[in-house]
N, C-alpha and C positions, 0 to 999 in steps of 0.2 A: 441491878441492886433498885428496890423501889426507891421511890423521892422520901419517904420516909426513912428508910437507910440511911441512905444518901447525907439529909441533914443531919442525924442523931451521930455519923460517923465524922463529919467537918465538925460539928460542935466539940464531941471529943478531941480532936486534933487542934484545935485551937484552944480548950481549957488545957489540956496537957502541956500544949507545947509552947503556941504565940504566946499565952497571959505570961508567961515567965520569962519572953526574949530580952537578951538587954537588949538589942539592937534597936526594939521599939520603946525600951523603957525612960519615962521621962516625958517623954511626944503628945503634944495633944491639940486638934481641931486638924488643920489640913494639912501640918506638919506629921502628923501622924498617917493620915492617909497617905502621905505622900511615900512615905517610908515605909508603909504599911505595902504597899504595889512594890516596889524598889526592892525591900529586902526578899519581900516572900518569893518572888518570880527568882532569885539567887536559892534559896530557903528546899530544901529537900522537903521536911513538910508544906512549907507553901506552895510545892510545884503539886503536891500530890489534892491539897484541897481545891487548888485553880483545876487540875482534872475534873475532882469529884464536883466542881460545881459545873463544868461544861457539861455533866451528865443529867442534871437536873434541868438543862434546855433543849436537850437535843432532841428527845421524843417529840418535842409539843413544837417547835419550829420542822420538822418534819410534817404531820399532819397538818392538811388543810384548813382552815378555818372553818367553824360551819359558819353558815347563814341562816338564822334566829327567824323563824316565821312570826307571827303577832299570837299565834293558838300557841306555839311552841313556847315561847317566852311564857305566855300566860299562865300556862300547865307547869313550869319549871319553877318558876318566884314562890307559886301557890303551894306546888308538891313539896316545895324545900321548905317554907313556911310550916307547913305541918306538921314534917317528921323531922325536922332539925337539918342543919346543917352537915353531919357522917352519913349519912342515912340519906337523906331527901338528894345529894347529889350523887351518891352511887344508882340509885333508884334510876333518876332521869336520865344521866350517863348509858346504863343499860336501856331502857326504853327506847331511846332517842337513838343506840347505837354513836354515841359522842363521847369522846377524853374527858374525864371528868376536870380534868383541868378546866375545858373550856368552859363548861356549866358553873363551873363554882364562879369564872371569870365573867360571866355572863350576869351571873346570880348579881354578882355583886356590884356591877356597872349599873346595871336594873336599879336597885337599891339608891344607887346615889344620884343614878336622877330621880326618881321619886322622891328623895331629900331635898336636891336643890327646888325640884318645881315646887313641892308642898309648901301651901298658906301657914304663916305665922299667925 
């Protein structure tokens, strides 16, 4: 199952079952978070959501993270800015033979780094 489908499935399960859960009703803040973790581990739907969530990260931890050269970083950042996130990430990932997840993460880290070092 692709990442987008997993996220949509989790969202559907939460909106159909978790939002009306009587165990979580009225809880807020840290109490809600504690209840969520305690109740959901015992709940059939909660177990399904947890299992689906594991599928989101399983593939990314198995692949070794790419070590970016300056040229690859320059290419990726500029290419993504010209084509946009969706098309740019896909094309850079195909060209450099890297998981699109890592391309997107690297792009946003570079943008964040540039934002923090820019002169105001």
